[in-house]
Every structure is written in C-alpha cells, then in structure tokens.
N, C-alpha and C positions, 0 to 999 in steps of 0.2 A: 077532140084526137088530131095528132096531125097526118098530112093526108098518104105517108109510107104505111099507116096503120089500116086506111079504109079503100085505098088503092087495090085491090085484092092481084090483079095483075101483077100488079109492078113488084110488088112485097113477095109474090114466089117468086118473080124473077131473079130479085136479086139475092134472096134467100139461096137460089139455087145456086147463083153464080158465088156466092162465098162458100156453099158446102165443094162445087166444083176448085176452087182455088185456096181455101183453109182447113176444111174439115177433114173431106175426106186424103187431102194428100199427107195432113197428119196421122191420119187413123193407117193410111198404107205405109209411112215411112218403118210402123212395128209390127204390125200386121198385115201382110199383103192383101189387096183385095183381086181376086180372081173370079171368072163367069164359074157357076156355079154351087157359091158358096149363097150361103144364108143370112138374111138379117132382118133383126122386130125394131123398129122405134118407137119409143115410146110416147107418147105425146106428139103425130107424125104433123099433124097442123094441116097446112095447104099441100104437103108432101113434096116439100120441096128437096129434103136430103132425099129420101125414097129416090126421086127421079135419076139423083146425081147416083144410086149406088145400082139402078135400074139399068142407068146406060152402060155398067162395069157389067152385064150379064147378072147381076146377084138376083135370088130370089128374094123376095121383100114383102115383110107384113110389115101395118102401120096397127097402131091405136090409138083413137082419137076419141075424145067424150063429147066435144062442142062437136054440136049439129051443119052452121056455118061453115068451119074448119072443114069438113069431112065434104059439104057437097061442092067445095072447090078442087077438093082431091080429086073424086071421082071425075070433075071437068076435066083435072091438067094430066090427070091417067089415067085418061079413059083408054087408050090405046094398049097400057099395060096391064091395065084390071083385065080386055078382052081375051091376051093372052094366057093370062094366070101367073103372068109374074109379078103381078101385086096383087096383093088381098089386103083391106080395111076393113078392122071391127070396129064399131061404132061403142066401145063402153068405158066407162071408167075401170084401168090398167086391176083396179081390184077386186074389179068383178067380174073377169079373165076365167076361163077354167085354163088352163095354157096344152093339159093335156089333150082334152077335145077340141079347143078353139085353134091352137097356135098347130098344132097335128106334128111337129120337129124341133127341134133346138134349133141353136142359132150359134153360127160365127162370129156375128157382129149383134152386142144390140148398144142402141142409141138413142142416150136422151141428151137436147139438145134444145139446152135453154128449156129444160123442163123441171129439174131434178128442186128447185126453185120455188118451185107449185106443188111439191107432194106432199099433203099430210102424212104424219110419221113414216118419213126417210129411212130411218133406221129398218123398219118393216120390208118394205119395197128396197132397198139393195138386197138386206140379206135374201130374199124369197127369189131373185132374178137368178142365183145359182142351178135354182130347178129347170132354167130351159135355156142354160147356157151350156156351147158345147164345151168339153172339157178343156180342151186348148182356146175356147172361144175368149172375146176382151168385150170389155163393156167401154164406150167412148159418153163421157161426160162433159159437156160444154153451159158454165152458166156464168153469171152475171153475182160472185161475192154480195152478199147481205148488206156491208158495209163501203161496198163501192157508191160514190157521189152519185147516182139513182139509181144506184136496187134499189130502190125500192118500188120502180117502175112509171116514176110519176110524169114522164115524158106523154104517159096517153093522155093526161088532163091536158088543159088549156091556163092561157094567159102563166103567171110570172110564177106560177108552183108547178108547173113544167120544167121549169128552166132552172129553179133551186137547186143546188145538190143537196145533198144527207137529210133535211127537214124527214124524212122519209125515217130516222133511227128515234127523231123525239120519243116523250114517251105515249101511250096509248092517247090520254087527254087532249095530250096538245096536238098530234098526230089528225085526232079524227074533229077538233076544233079546225083547224087550218083549212080542212074541205068541207066541213057544213061553215062557216066564215066567208068560201068563194065559190058556195050551191055546187060541189063537186063529190057528195059521196059515192065512192066508188069503190064498188064489192070484190073487185081484183087487186086494188092497192092493200084493201083490209085484208083478202086474204094471202096475197104476200108478205104483210107485215106479221102473218101469223107462221109462215113458209119459210121465210126468207132464213140463207145456209150461209156460215163460215167455212171460210177453205178449210180451217182450224175443224170444228165441230165435221166437218162433211170426212177429212183425213180421219179422224178419230172412228168416224160409223163403218168405214172402210176397214179397216185393222179389227174391231171387232165380230165385225160379221165375215172374216176371214177372206178377205181380197187384200192383193198385195200392186202397187201402185208399179205400171212398166214406166211410164215417164209421166210428166204433167209439163203444164206448158201454160205461162202466168202473161196474159198481154197488158199493159197498159193503155191501151187504145185497143181496141177489141174489133176483131180484122173486119165483123158487119158495118163497123161505123164507114167506111170508106165509101158503100151501095146509102147507108144513111145519111152521111154528112157531109161527105168528101175528103176524110181525115185519113192520113195513112198508115195502116195496123203497125204497132212498135209495140217489141216484145219487152215486157218486167225485164226491170235490171236485177244480175243475180244480187245485189246488196240486198236490195226494197224484197225479193223474193226468200229473203233467210231470216225475214225478219217477221217472227208468227205477231199476228193481232195487227199490228201495224199496217201489213202488208196488204191487209183487206179495202182501206180507207183509197189505196192508188192503184188499184189492180180490177182493171173493169169487166175484165171476161178470164176465168181460166178452161184449161184442156186435159182433161185427164183419162188416162190410156188403161183401164185395172183387167187382172186375171182373181180367177177366185185360186188360192193357194194349194 
C-alpha cells in the first residue's frame, strides 16, 4: 500500500482539506449549508467530511462498517462526539433501522467515494428517499469504473499499482494478474463487482425518481492535489457530452441530486 493509505492521520488531514476546498463549496453552491442543519454520511471512514460539516455547525451522523476507520473517527472527532454534534454508527448501511437509529431526516446525505463499493446500488439509492428531507439533497462523488484507476489498483504494490485500465480485463485475466504477483486483494475483487459507470449511475437516478440538480466531471480529481501534487482540472464540455467514452478520461464525478 502507498503511504497515504497507511498514514491514517495524514490521510484524514488531506481528506479534510479536500472536503473543505472542493466538496463543501460545491454542495453549498447548490444547497446552502447552515448551522443547525442535519447531515448523514454513508461510509464516513475516518470522519473527514463529517468534520468539515461539523465545523459549519451541522449536526452529523456517520455510518461506517469497518472497525479500524471507526476507531480513527472516534479519535479525530472526540470533541464533537462528546457534545453530541456527531454520532457514529458501526454497521453496514443495509443493517441500519433509520426510524430508530437516525431519529431524524436529513438536509444532506453524502456518499463520497462510496457508491462504487455498494452492492445493489439501485436498492440503496431508492431507499435513501425515506430518510431525506423533502428539500434535502444527496451528494455523490465517485470514480467512474472505466477510468484509468477505477479498479483501485493503486492500493497494490509494484507495476500493477501503476498500470491503468487493467482492472477492466475479463475476470480470468484480472485474477491471474493478481495471483501472478501474489497480490490477491478482496477490496479490488469487490470493486470489480460493484464499480459503476456514469451512464448506469444516471439511469438508476432516473429509475428511482431523482433529478440531477448539477453534475461536475473532473479530468483531474481534486484529491490528486494531496495524493500526487496534481492540480485539479475539470473535464472538458466536449468529453463530458460523449456517453461511455467520457468514463475512460474522467477520474471523478460530483453529483447533487434531489427527489422528484
């Protein structure tokens, strides 16, 4: 694994900086973020995005199924947890009882680098209407499956970690490459099962009764500034307008959606 995946504090800090610089301003430009509002993050990880919202006076709930991330979130968000501004739930989102465990509906629901890991994405997206306020919005940010490193191969070591597009090869070749380099990785197998294209994502939104308020496609993902020193760059309007092809050259997408 690369250093930014193993230095947990550094990872938390640059994800917080990215949330404050890129994610919250984007959300705020379409739905103003005000003190006293409520926010749910599904797959909150170490709590970087929650911290950014909490700093704006928002009451936050985070759901995270991985114990290590929750342990770190409790450490980094200790003050907010003490005051009750933040609550954390250690569960798979499908195991949560929203009525009893959330206790409220939300102005904002955030899925940052999460929807591409979710099984049965249509089920989750449709279900989220039940705990979203009538005027609430959902933010999605994710790497399209067909983008150069959409298989998350950067978590591996050696030449495979630096080779683009091989994750889209057929299953036998995909698994064979990992076996050959002795790097069978459950996370990469999962993402190959659940990775999502721009077109399939937009189709699910339409089928489940959501409207797209805004979408922003990135040629250079804003978080790459912190990971690799690359300056964020929006996708060209021409490439964004070409279905399917755009997936191969778009490293991240941001969407704001509302229920119809």
